[in-house]
C-alpha positions as a printed NumPy array, in Angstrom:
array([[ 27.657,   7.845,  -2.638],
       [ 26.319,   9.515,  -6.566],
       [ 23.19 ,   7.975,  -6.792],
       [ 21.384,  10.983,  -5.961],
       [ 23.103,  12.788,  -8.847],
       [ 21.642,  10.286, -11.518],
       [ 24.56 ,   7.86 , -11.712],
       [ 23.675,   3.927, -11.979],
       [ 25.815,   1.574,  -9.664],
       [ 27.986,   0.72 , -12.396],
       [ 28.655,   4.282, -13.187],
       [ 29.35 ,   5.3  ,  -9.754],
       [ 31.863,   2.212,  -9.651],
       [ 33.696,   3.163, -12.98 ],
       [ 33.908,   6.946, -12.449],
       [ 35.613,   6.025,  -8.702],
       [ 38.003,   4.046, -10.343],
       [ 39.088,   6.432, -12.712],
       [ 38.829,   9.037,  -9.883],
       [ 41.43 ,   6.727,  -7.779],
       [ 43.823,   5.283, -10.138],
       [ 43.612,   7.324, -12.871],
       [ 42.83 ,   7.055, -16.544],
       [ 42.391,   3.48 , -18.517],
       [ 41.48 ,   1.739, -20.926],
       [ 37.951,  -0.151, -21.07 ],
       [ 39.672,  -3.158, -20.315],
       [ 41.662,  -1.947, -17.778],
       [ 38.517,  -0.148, -16.133],
       [ 36.514,  -3.293, -16.448],
       [ 39.707,  -4.932, -14.15 ],
       [ 39.853,  -2.131, -11.686],
       [ 35.919,  -2.266, -11.089],
       [ 35.239,  -5.721, -11.151],
       [ 32.847,  -5.513, -14.077],
       [ 32.488,  -7.097, -17.458],
       [ 33.883,  -4.915, -20.478],
       [ 29.846,  -4.972, -21.757],
       [ 29.049,  -3.251, -18.32 ],
       [ 31.887,  -0.971, -18.717],
       [ 31.036,   0.359, -21.894],
       [ 27.583,   1.074, -20.952],
       [ 28.792,   2.705, -17.791],
       [ 31.34 ,   4.545, -19.773],
       [ 28.741,   5.431, -22.394],
       [ 26.59 ,   6.813, -19.572],
       [ 29.225,   8.572, -18.064],
       [ 30.139,  10.435, -21.14 ],
       [ 26.765,  11.653, -21.878],
       [ 26.511,  13.081, -18.619],
       [ 29.699,  15.121, -18.741],
       [ 31.782,  12.887, -15.897],
       [ 34.523,  11.216, -18.638],
       [ 35.757,  12.347, -21.911],
       [ 37.917,  10.131, -24.269],
       [ 41.026,  10.009, -25.653],
       [ 40.931,   9.347, -29.337],
       [ 42.945,   5.905, -31.109],
       [ 45.118,   4.217, -30.607],
       [ 45.271,   4.561, -26.992],
       [ 41.62 ,   5.387, -26.428],
       [ 41.938,   6.236, -22.745],
       [ 38.678,   6.728, -20.232],
       [ 39.798,  10.436, -18.768],
       [ 37.566,  11.396, -15.404],
       [ 36.506,  14.886, -15.638],
       [ 36.94 ,  16.435, -11.696],
       [ 34.152,  15.824,  -9.557],
       [ 33.838,  18.957,  -8.35 ],
       [ 33.493,  20.854, -11.694],
       [ 31.796,  17.089, -13.22 ],
       [ 29.074,  16.893, -10.431],
       [ 28.102,  20.765, -10.203],
       [ 27.529,  21.16 , -13.861],
       [ 25.484,  17.56 , -13.77 ],
       [ 23.37 ,  19.35 , -11.051],
       [ 22.757,  22.163, -13.018],
       [ 21.652,  20.48 , -15.728],
       [ 19.289,  18.356, -13.711],
       [ 17.891,  21.731, -12.243],
       [ 17.431,  22.629, -16.026],
       [ 15.528,  19.602, -16.793],
       [ 13.338,  19.764, -13.647],
       [ 12.195,  23.418, -14.51 ],
       [ 11.456,  22.235, -18.027],
       [  9.668,  19.427, -16.815],
       [  7.979,  21.598, -14.187],
       [  6.844,  24.202, -16.917],
       [  5.327,  21.504, -19.396],
       [  3.409,  19.695, -16.403],
       [  1.98 ,  23.22 , -15.369],
       [  1.224,  23.728, -19.285],
       [ -0.338,  19.853, -19.353],
       [ -2.16 ,  21.008, -15.703],
       [ -3.464,  24.334, -17.886],
       [ -4.672,  22.647, -21.02 ],
       [ -6.664,  20.17 , -18.62 ],
       [ -8.265,  22.73 , -16.955],
       [ -9.553,  24.442, -20.055],
       [-10.316,  20.602, -21.669],
       [-12.724,  19.842, -18.326],
       [-14.241,  23.625, -17.797],
       [-15.044,  23.71 , -21.774],
       [-16.885,  20.102, -21.389],
       [-20.709,  20.4  , -21.476],
       [-23.008,  19.294, -18.457],
       [-23.924,  15.92 , -20.463],
       [-19.969,  15.074, -20.864],
       [-19.511,  15.597, -16.934],
       [-22.602,  13.786, -15.386],
       [-25.229,  11.174, -17.415],
       [-28.598,  10.401, -16.545],
       [-29.691,   6.892, -16.076],
       [-33.473,   6.048, -15.783],
       [-34.858,   2.739, -15.107],
       [-33.55 ,   0.113, -12.618],
       [-32.214,  -2.281, -15.379],
       [-30.152,   0.833, -16.715],
       [-29.249,   1.628, -12.839],
       [-27.901,  -1.77 , -12.407],
       [-25.967,  -2.023, -15.832],
       [-24.489,   1.483, -14.488],
       [-23.246,   0.136, -11.693],
       [-21.607,  -2.556, -13.2  ],
       [-20.094,  -0.478, -15.374],
       [-18.644,   1.801, -12.821],
       [-16.806,  -1.91 , -10.812],
       [-15.86 ,  -2.591, -14.043],
       [-14.102,   1.212, -14.387],
       [-12.018,  -0.102, -10.981],
       [ -8.334,  -0.396, -11.765],
       [ -7.346,   0.001,  -8.038],
       [-10.242,   0.74 ,  -5.576],
       [-14.012,   0.616,  -5.223],
       [-15.65 ,   3.008,  -2.633],
       [-19.371,   1.81 ,  -2.054],
       [-21.9  ,   3.367,   0.608],
       [-24.777,   0.935,   1.024],
       [-28.448,   1.802,   2.338],
       [-31.775,   0.684,   2.195],
       [-34.049,   0.475,  -0.112],
       [-32.195,  -2.099,  -1.663],
       [-32.551,  -3.72 ,  -5.336],
       [-31.192,  -7.08 ,  -4.367],
       [-30.254,  -9.347,  -1.821],
       [-26.942,  -7.488,  -1.62 ],
       [-26.575,  -4.05 ,  -3.299],
       [-22.266,  -4.979,  -4.362],
       [-22.521,  -6.521,  -7.397],
       [-21.159, -10.196,  -7.115],
       [-18.718,  -8.939,  -9.94 ],
       [-16.644,  -8.056,  -6.567],
       [-16.124, -12.058,  -6.338],
       [-14.493, -12.224,  -9.474],
       [-12.448,  -9.039,  -9.265],
       [ -9.062, -10.592,  -7.382],
       [ -6.833,  -8.652,  -5.294],
       [ -6.217,  -6.072,  -7.583],
       [ -9.191,  -3.814,  -6.871],
       [ -9.48 ,  -2.956,  -3.243],
       [-13.444,  -2.384,  -2.336],
       [-14.753,  -0.495,   0.937],
       [-17.758,  -0.362,   1.475],
       [-19.962,   0.946,   4.521],
       [-23.112,  -0.408,   5.751],
       [-25.973,   0.852,   7.746],
       [-27.071,  -0.676,  11.068],
       [-30.453,  -1.213,   9.205],
       [-28.211,  -3.715,   6.737],
       [-27.634,  -6.671,   9.441],
       [-31.147,  -7.535,   9.727],
       [-32.003,  -7.24 ,   6.16 ],
       [-32.678, -11.124,   5.166],
       [-30.26 , -12.969,   3.314],
       [-28.063,  -9.528,   3.511],
       [-25.727, -10.296,   6.042],
       [-24.742, -13.561,   4.152],
       [-23.554, -11.513,   1.034],
       [-21.985,  -9.377,   3.397],
       [-20.086, -12.319,   4.602],
       [-18.951, -13.324,   1.062],
       [-17.406,  -9.965,   0.094],
       [-15.409,  -9.768,   3.511],
       [-14.048, -13.171,   2.711],
       [-12.555, -12.382,  -0.61 ],
       [-11.592,  -9.506,   1.085],
       [-13.623,  -6.349,   1.106],
       [-12.945,  -3.924,   3.931],
       [-16.418,  -3.932,   5.392],
       [-17.674,  -0.538,   8.397],
       [-21.03 ,  -0.265,   9.686],
       [-22.32 ,   3.469,  10.563],
       [-25.408,   4.299,  12.241],
       [-26.595,   6.12 ,   9.393],
       [-25.297,   6.653,   5.571],
       [-26.835,   9.642,   3.808],
       [-26.445,   7.729,   0.217],
       [-26.581,   5.193,  -2.078],
       [-22.908,   5.86 ,  -3.538],
       [-20.4  ,   3.978,  -5.862],
       [-17.159,   5.661,  -7.239],
       [-14.296,   3.755,  -8.997],
       [-11.297,   5.105,  -8.063],
       [-11.008,   8.607,  -8.984],
       [-12.84 ,   8.292, -12.666],
       [-16.421,   7.436, -12.437],
       [-19.29 ,   7.515,  -9.539],
       [-22.728,   6.229,  -9.589],
       [-25.391,   8.431,  -7.38 ],
       [-28.747,   7.941,  -7.246],
       [-31.433,  10.789,  -7.841],
       [-34.505,   8.446,  -6.775],
       [-34.413,   5.542,  -5.434],
       [-37.749,   4.035,  -4.74 ],
       [-39.857,   0.385,  -5.088],
       [-41.236,   2.387,  -8.244],
       [-40.215,   0.705, -11.661],
       [-38.371,   4.226, -12.41 ],
       [-35.049,   4.918, -10.627],
       [-32.785,   7.513, -11.765],
       [-29.167,   7.919, -11.088],
       [-26.568,  10.483, -12.459],
       [-22.855,   8.805, -13.754],
       [-20.112,  11.525, -12.667],
       [-17.259,  12.086, -14.563],
       [-14.473,  13.691, -13.118],
       [-14.888,  17.093, -11.904],
       [-15.364,  18.607,  -8.686],
       [-18.543,  17.702,  -8.047],
       [-16.807,  13.77 ,  -8.188],
       [-14.038,  15.186,  -5.691],
       [-16.793,  16.154,  -3.209],
       [-18.433,  12.721,  -3.374],
       [-15.168,  11.318,  -3.028],
       [-14.927,  13.606,   0.235],
       [-18.374,  11.992,   1.304],
       [-17.354,   8.855,   1.397],
       [-14.083,   9.444,   3.235],
       [-15.976,  11.124,   6.08 ],
       [-18.897,   8.446,   6.634],
       [-16.149,   5.795,   6.419],
       [-14.077,   7.943,   9.104],
       [-16.898,   7.528,  11.591],
       [-17.972,   4.205,  10.756],
       [-16.758,   1.028,  12.987],
       [-14.957,  -2.081,  11.086],
       [-16.673,  -5.433,  10.376],
       [-15.199,  -8.655,  10.3  ],
       [-15.722, -12.069,  10.368],
       [-16.591, -14.495,  13.673],
       [-14.733, -17.987,  13.953],
       [-17.925, -19.273,  12.666],
       [-18.034, -17.328,   9.341],
       [-20.418, -14.551,  10.491],
       [-20.083, -10.877,   9.909],
       [-20.245,  -8.898,  13.229],
       [-18.91 ,  -5.606,  14.257],
       [-14.723,  -5.967,  15.116],
       [-15.222,  -6.581,  18.429],
       [-17.803,  -5.205,  21.708],
       [-16.162,  -3.172,  24.196],
       [-16.146,  -4.126,  27.918],
       [-16.046,  -2.103,  31.078],
       [-12.677,  -3.022,  31.335],
       [-11.768,  -1.625,  27.662],
       [-13.334,   1.404,  28.758],
       [-11.649,   1.81 ,  32.148],
       [ -8.315,   1.494,  30.404],
       [ -9.134,   3.803,  27.75 ],
       [-10.191,   6.286,  30.948],
       [ -6.787,   5.729,  32.454],
       [ -4.97 ,   6.036,  28.992],
       [ -6.601,   9.261,  28.219],
       [ -6.042,  10.419,  31.418],
       [ -1.916,  10.334,  30.817],
       [ -1.117,   7.359,  32.819],
       [  1.611,   4.57 ,  31.424],
       [  0.735,   1.713,  29.917],
       [  2.588,   0.196,  32.958],
       [  0.345,   2.291,  35.168],
       [ -2.725,   1.796,  33.804],
       [ -1.837,  -2.38 ,  33.812],
       [ -0.9  ,  -2.075,  37.809],
       [ -4.288,  -0.129,  38.493],
       [ -6.271,  -2.638,  36.347],
       [ -4.494,  -6.158,  37.437],
       [ -3.084,  -6.287,  33.921],
       [  0.495,  -7.264,  32.183],
       [  1.877,  -4.808,  29.863],
       [  1.675,  -6.993,  27.37 ],
       [ -2.092,  -7.347,  27.718],
       [ -2.789,  -3.84 ,  28.185],
       [ -0.638,  -3.085,  24.513],
       [ -2.814,  -6.43 ,  23.238],
       [ -5.943,  -4.717,  24.1  ],
       [ -4.792,  -1.082,  22.625],
       [ -3.936,  -2.645,  19.357],
       [ -7.814,  -4.076,  19.241],
       [ -9.387,  -1.036,  20.168],
       [ -7.489,   0.878,  17.415],
       [ -8.661,  -1.749,  15.116],
       [-11.88 ,  -1.368,  16.117],
       [-12.025,   2.635,  16.083],
       [-10.231,   2.482,  12.668],
       [ -7.005,   4.544,  14.141],
       [ -3.341,   4.513,  12.873],
       [ -2.237,   6.054,  16.32 ],
       [ -3.232,   6.075,  20.128],
       [ -3.873,   9.935,  19.817],
       [ -6.352,   9.085,  16.927],
       [ -7.837,   6.499,  18.953],
       [ -8.678,   8.981,  21.872],
       [-10.408,  11.329,  19.517],
       [-12.389,   8.123,  17.741],
       [-13.229,   7.054,  21.244],
       [-14.714,  10.208,  22.096],
       [-16.685,  10.367,  18.582],
       [-18.046,   6.733,  18.9  ],
       [-19.178,   7.311,  22.739],
       [-16.808,   4.899,  24.728],
       [-16.62 ,   7.263,  27.226],
       [-18.916,   8.777,  29.357],
       [-18.756,  12.341,  30.472],
       [-17.007,  11.563,  33.809],
       [-14.954,   9.142,  32.577]])
């Protein structure tokens, strides 16, 4: 009841016991609340600090409750004042952060990396920087069998890898097997007809963007630290990711686009987008309601959609529906 006001369960139990049965010693209050004397002592200390009780002097040493309408109102006012001070401190900190970022030189925000070996080391540095998430765009030409470094295979579940590959990657010798290795250890992989650039982003802290990537010995890239450019790169990745199709492992361990649309899938989509219910669409196609629900869930997974409404938009974007449909 009083948890939103900042009371713990023990404090609330003690305070309610005092309100219902009157002032008490610590031992009496412990018996009323069904807690140990040590627990009640800590609870009373907290209640006293929050202004909900006061103590009488020895020898009685009673714990006396403050009327709730008065006590809770004062407690909420103090919390509001503390929140206002916290908000002001946060605004000051944000202003200082903006000033610090603005005062940084370009060299502090962007590092130029030249040479294939140094670019590869920079890529490893980005992966090592990640604490929760790596975002990767992969497009030819490739520096190695797998553009996603094998650091991923040893990072464990703490760092989520999301990668978007071009269709060309599936025909690259040895590349498909490497993607399969990464998907097996938890990578979320998607396939796009075209990827605008190579890109690797660790959380919101560091990104690697190639400037020149050829078969020549001297390759160039930039390491981007937190700034507006990094925000734009994150937005670029998310846009490409949203438009790409998921990849999955087959029963034989090969990587393949997550399901192909059948003619029946297309007809089902058309009927649902036209406004039919699951039951009506199933009756039209000779399918049970359970089968319709299962097929829709599959299509949502293939499209990367979180809702049926989003599935409709993704179906249009992916060209699953003909103009007639």
